[in-house]
N, C-alpha and C positions, 0 to 999 in steps of 0.2 A: 473732125473740122480742123484740129491743129496739124494733122498729116498734110492736109492741103495747103496751109499756111506754111509749112515747112518747104514744100515744093515752090510756092510762091517766093517765099524769101530767098531760097536758093538761086532762083532765076532772075532776080531783080539786079539789075545794073545800076549801082549808086551813081555813077558817073553821068547816066542818062537823065537824072533828076535836075533839070536846069531850070525849072519854072521857079520864079523869085517866090519868097514867102509872102503869103497873103496876110494883108494886115486889114483890120476892121476900123482902125482909128487910133489916135494918140491914147496913151495911157490916161486913165481917168484922174482928174485932178482932186477928186473927192477922197482926201486921205482918210476921213472920217469912217467911211464905209469899211476901208481896208483895215483900219484899227479896230473897228467893232468886230469885224470877222475873226481877227486874231484872237479875241477875247471872249468869244462864243464857247460856253460849257455845256450846253444842252442843244439837242435837236430842235426843240421848239425855238430857241433863239436864232438858228440857222433858218428856218422856215420864214419868221418874220423878215430877218435880213434879206432873204431872196424875194419876198413880197416887195420890200422896199426898193429893191433894185430893179424890179420889173416897173414899178410906178415911175421911177427916176430915169428910165430908159438906160440903164447900165448894165442890164442883164447880158448884153452883147459885148461888153467891155472884157476883152481877154485877160487883163491884168486883174480885174476884180474876180473873174470867174476861176482864175488860177488860184486866187486866195480862198476863194469859197470852196473848191475842191479840196485844197489842202484842209480846211477846217473841218469838212465833212469826213475825211479820211482818218484825221486825227480822233474824231469821235467815233469811228467805226461804221459810219453810214455812208459807204462808197455809193449805195444804191441811189441815195439822194443826189450825189455828185453826178451820177450818170444821167440823171432826170434833168439837171441843169445843162450838162454837155449837149444832150440831144436838142435842147432848144436854141442852140448856137447855130448861126448860119456859117461863120467862118472862122473855127477854132484855129489858132495858131499853133506852133511847135511847143509852146509853153503850157498851153492847156492840155495838149497831148501827153506832154512830160509829166504834169500833175496827176492825169488820169493814171498812167502807167504806175507811178509812185505810190498813188492810193491803192490800186489794185494789189501791189506788192505789199503795202503795210497792213492791208485787210486780208492777206493770205488767199488771194484769187490770182494766183501767178499765170494761169492759162489765159484769163482775160486780159492780163497785161501784155502777153505775147501777141494775141489777136489785135489788141489795139496798136501795136507797133506795125503789124502788117497794113492795118487801115491806113495809118499815117503815111506809109509809104505809097500806098495806093494813090493817096490824093496829093502825092508830090510834095511832101513836106520832108526837108532835109533833117534828120535828127542832130541833136547835139550831145556833147559829152555828157550831160546830165541825164540824157535819154538811156545812155547805154549803162551808166551806174545802176539804175533801177532794173533795166531790163535784164542785165545778167544775173543780179539777185533772184529775179523771176524764173530765169532758167535753173538756177540752183534749187530753189523751191520745189519746182515742178520735175527736177531731175531729166530735164529735157538737154540731152548731151548734144544731139546732132543740131538742134536749134540753137544752143549755145556756141557750137563751132561755126555756124552760119553767121552768128551775129559777131563772132571775132574775126570772120572775113571782112564784114562790114565796116568793123572798128579800123582794120588794117588799111581797107581802101579808101576811107574817108580821112585817114591821117591823124585819128585819135590815138594811136598806139604810143604816142609821146606823153599822153596824159596819165600822171602818176595814179590817180585815184581810179581811172578806167582799167589800167593794167592790173591794180591791186584787187579790182572786183574779179578780174579773169583769174588770177591766181587763186582767189577763194572759191571760185566756181569750180575749177579743175580738181582742186582739192577735195571738195564736197560730193562729187559725183565720181570720185574714185580714181580720177586720172591725175595722179601725183606727178607724173612724168611732164605732163602738159603745164602743171603749176611751175615745175623747176623751169622748164623752157621759157615761160613767159618772165618769170622773175629774172633768169639770167640775162633776158634780151632788154631788160628795163634800163633806159639811159640814166634814169635818175630814181632813186629809191628814198623814201622818207621812212620814219620809224613804224608807222602803220604797215607799210609795205613788208618791212623785215618781220614784223609780228605776225602778219597774215601767213607768211611762208612758214614761220617756225610753228603756226598753229597747225597749218596744213599738214606738215611732217608729223607733228605730235599726234594728230587725229588719226593719221595712217598708220601710226604704231612705229615709225621710223624715229626713235628717240635720239639715236646716235647722231644721224644727220642733224636733227633738231638741235642738238646740243652744239655740234660745231658751227652752225649756223649762228646759234645765240652767241657763242664766243667771238665770231667774226663781226658781230654788230657793232658800228661805229658808235652807237648811243642807244643805250638799253632804257626802256620805260618800264613802268610798273606793269603795264598789260603784257609785255614780253615775259616777264619774271613769271606772272601768274599762269600765262599760256603753258610754259614749260613744266611749272609745278603740277599743273592739272594733268599734263601728259604723263608725268611719272606716277601721279596717284591712280590713273586709269590703269596702267600697267602694274599697279600694286607694288611698285618700287619705292617704299617708304623711305627708305634711307637717302636715295637721291633726292626726293621731294624735300625732306626734312633739312638736307645741307644746303640746298637752294634757298629755302625759306629762311634759314640762319643768316645767309649771305647778303639777302635783300637790303639795299641801302635805306629803303622806306617801303612801309607796307599799307595797302589800303583794306577796305571791309572784304574785298574778293579775295585777297592774299589769305586773310586769317580764316575766312570760311572755307576755302579751298584746303587748306591745312587740317582744318578740323574735320571736314568731310573725309580726307585722306585717312587719317587715323580712325574714324569711324568705320569706313568701309573695310579697314583691315582689322577690325576687332580689338583695336588698341584704345578702348574708350577712355581710360585714365588718361592717357596723354591729349585726347580730345578736349577733356574737361581742363586740363592744365592750360592748354592754348587758348581755350575761352577765358579763362580768368586772367591771363595775361593780356588778353585782347582788351578787356575792360580796364585792367590797369594803366594800358597805353592810351587811354581815352577814345578808343574806336567803338562807336555806337552800333551793336549788331542789328541785322534786319531779321525778317521773319524766317529766311532760309537758315540762317545761323541759328536762331532759337529752336527751330524744329529739329535740327541735326544734333544740338546739345541736348535736348530733351530726350532724343532717342538714344543717346549714349548712356544717359541716366538710366534708362529702361533697361538696357542690356547688362548695366552693372547691379541693377536691382537697389540703385542708391535713392531711396524714397526721400530722405531728409533734403539731399541736394535737389532733387526734382521739385520738391515743394519750394524751394528757395528760388530755383530758376522760374517756376510758375508766378511766384510772387514778384519777380523782377518783371515778367512778362506784364503783369496787371499795373505794376507801378509806373512803368515807362511807356504806357499808352500803346502797347502793341495791340492791332486788332486781332481778336481771336478769331482767325480765319480757319479754313478746313485743314491746313497745313499744320499750323501749331495745334489746332484742336485735336487732330487725329493723333499727333505726337504724344500730346498730353493724356488722351484716352488710353493709348498703348502703354505708356510710361507707368501709369498708376496702376493698371491692371497687371503689369508684369512684376511690379513693385509690391503686389498683395493689397492695393487698396481700391477694391472693385466699387465700393460706394462712391469714391472721388471720381472715378473712371466714369461712372454712370451720370454723376453730376454735371461733368464737363460735357458729355454727349448730350444730355438733354437741355443743356443751357445754350449750346451752339445754335445760332440763328440759320446757318446753311450748313448741310451735311452732305457730303460729297461720298463716293464710294469707299475712299480710305477710311472715313469715320465709321461708317457701318461695318467695314471689315474689322476695324479695331476693337469695336464693342462686341461684335459676335466672337471674336477670338478670345477676348477677355472672358466672356461669361462661360464658353466652352473650357477654357483652361482652369476656371475655379469651379467646375462641376455643376454649373447650373445649365444643364443640357436643354431642358425643356424652354428655359427663357432664351437660350442661344437661338434655337429653332424658330421660337415666336419672333425673335427679333428679325430672322432671315425672312420669314413670310411677311413681316411688316415692311420690310425693306422692298420686297417685291410690290406691295400694294403702293408704295411711295414712287413706283415706276423707276427706281434705281436698278440698272442692270449689273447683276453680279458678274465677277471675272474668276479666273481660276483660283486665286488666293481666297475669294468668299468660300469656295467650295472645300478647299483644304481645311478651314476652320470649321465648317458645318459638319463634314465626315469626320473630324477630330471629336467633335462634340458626340456624335453618334457613337464613336469608339469608347468614350469615356462611359457612357451609359449602357453600352452593349446592345444598342439599337440596331440590330443587323439588317431587319428587313427596310426600316427607315433609310438606313445607309445605303442598301441596294438602290432603293427608288430615287435618292438624291444623285447618286452615281450615273444613273441612267437618265435622269432628267437634264443633268450638266450636259451631255451630249446631244440628246433628242430636242429639249426645249431651249437651250441656250447656245447651242452649237459650238461648245467649248470643248476641243479635244482633249481626252486626259493625259495630264503629263506624268512623269515618273512619281511626282510627290503625290498625285491623287491615288495612283495604284498602290503606293505605300500606305496611305491611309486605309484603303480597302483591305490591303493584306493583313494590316494590323488589327483592323476590326473583325475579320474572320478568324485570325489566328488567336485572338483573344476570347472568341466565341467558341473556340474548339473546332472549327470548320477548317482544319488544317489541309485536308485533301483539296478543298475547294480554293484555298488560298494558293496551294501549289499550282493548280490549273490555271488559275488566274495569272500567276507569274509566267508560266509557260505560254499564255497566250498573248502577253503583251508584245507590242510591235517593235521594241527595243529591248535591248539587254538589261536585265535587272542589275542594280548596282549592290553594293555591300550593304547598303541601309535595308533594302527590301529583304535580302536574305537575312539580315541579322534580326530583322523584325519577326520573320518566319521562325528562326531559331529561338527567339525568346517566347513565341507562342507554344513551340515545342516543349521548351522546358517547363512552361506553367500546366500544360496537360500530358507531360510525361510521354511524349511521343518520340522515341529514339530512332525509329526508321527514317522519319522525314528529317530530324535533326541532322543525322548523318549526311542526307543530300543537301542540306543547307551548308554544313561545315565544309563539305567538298567543293561547294562553289566558292565559299568564303576563304578557303585556302589559296585559290587561284587569284581572287580579287585582292585579297589583304593578306599574304603570306606570313607577315611579320606581327600581326595583330594577336597577341596572346589571349585577349578575351573571349574569343570565339571557342579556341581549344579548351580554355578554362570551363566555360559553360557545359560543354560536351562531358568533360571530365567529372564534373559535379552530378551531372544527370546519370552517368554510369554508376558513379558511388552510391548515390540514392537507392539505387536498386542492387547494390552489392555486386556488381560487375567489374571487379576490381582489376582483372587481367586486362579488359578493354581500356580502362582508365591509365593503367600502366603503360600500354602500348602508345598511347597519345602523348603521355608524359615523354616518352622515349623519343618520339617523333619531334617533339618541340626541342629536345636536347639537340638532335642531329641537325635540325634546321637551324639552329641557333636563335629559337623564338624566346624572347625574354619580355617581361613587363616593361613597358615603355617609360620614359621619364614622367613622373607624376604630374597631373594637371594641378591647377591652382584653383583657389576659391577667395572670394572677398567677403569682408563684412564691414558695415558702415557703423561708426561709433561717433556721435556728436559731428557729424558732417564731414569726417575723415574716414577715408576708405583704407583698410588693412588687408594686404594680400598674404596668402598663406599657400605653401606647398609641402607636400610629405617630405620629411628630412631636411626641410629648409631651416637654417638658423640665422637668416638675415635679419629678421625682425628684431627691433630693439627689446622687445619684452620676451624673446625666445627662452631665456633661463626660466623665467617664472611660468611660462607656458608648459615646458616639458616637465619642469618640477610637478605642476599640477597633474599633468597626463600620468606620471608615475604613480601618484596618490590614487587617481582614478583606476588605473590598472591594478594596482593592489586590491582595492575594494572590489573589483571584479572578480578577481582570482578568490577572495574569501567568500564571495556570492556564489561560487561554483558555476560562473558564467562564461568559461573559457570555451572557444569554438572548437570542433572537432579538428584533428590535425589533418584530415584530408580536404577540408573545406576551403575553397579558394574564392576570395572576393575580388 
């Protein structure tokens, strides 16, 4: 139907619409009805109001129906608005504008476009407010051709000088991937306000052209908080943490979006300590966080394993009246499970009034990670009974649970069900779980066949998983195959070479081990810089790395390590010289 509408729209000559606007009467003087409509908070209130309008013969009043449609749309009941519209004999352009805006607000963009076509057919001239909603509908529906036709109508009707209409066009073209169209509209604007500048900067940032976005940002005559936030978010999306951080520091003032964007930027780039530092600064600056902020901060605690900090933030959530919704709830379930407090994790899960897919995924993953495989599978089956459709993440957790318990046959069935019963195509992570399950179960040949049968190239994680299975079951032949692949994918990773050397050493094949060592020297393969780890003491996180002496207590730590090393030597517990860890 939309295709026919597009043809109709393209063929309509806006200059031929000369019939004057139809009016059904003067605006109602009954302001009490309009005031009551604005304060309706339930659909039942609207039903009573409409019944009252019928009794008082005001259900044909375009002004009041405009208010009524707006109230219906605000409550998400655009269907009720349609019923009222259908009862009207001569709706004017303002009623059509309200309907188009309502459809957009309730995410029925195609209906909004169809209403615009109908409006033109009854020869009602659109206003600038018609186009602001209509362009958004084109964006939501990704209707590029329809949007271009609407752009033509805007030009022919003389609305191309209206700032908010042109700004909507800038946003539309950027959202449908036509960034050159955005630039053209922006450059042709005779006047630009701060919102127009921000929209263009946002479009460039969304497109990934941060250099152009930054140049435009620097050219802005007046920058508002929204523009700063837009650019910071753009850098965060590209994982350019330093640029985002520098902008954040330079901001003359910050709102909750600024702080949350920076916290999320650190979290997305695994800099969880910095995320928590920014959160505490946010509280000190008197900015009250929202549910999105709290969920992000709780997630940061989960990745750090900071149980005490997580408990404090949970207490903050409860004391400050946050609704324990599915977002904060799923974050708390995941945090407690990752921090080793499974009982608290389950307590949060069972106390939640509403549970969505993320909550179920978090609790299944927590049970699986703690070794409660049967309970994880039971929870998965209970989730199915609750009519919650699983996604790819769910199956990663369930397959991991099967791996922990060595349930090979159960894992095979679940892997098949994922595709055939739920139409979820296996991603590389699912194949990784299956390779891990088969490898740990000693079915190395089957695991290798599965890797070869994949529709995409195996990554280093999958080959490394197979290599780990070979180490466990002492299969040197398949181990060599895995290492050959890993030498191509990660030529500088010493861990794979080391594992194979240890395998040869265990069966006294010293010559092969020596050859691999020699290859490592020739290729310049060395152990990389050591990773770091954290420990939480009295709600303070301490970070450590091998050979690192930056910690304030490093002298005492190394002194204690020397004592422990001496005790190990006395206990004759020195590792073999060929062993590589």
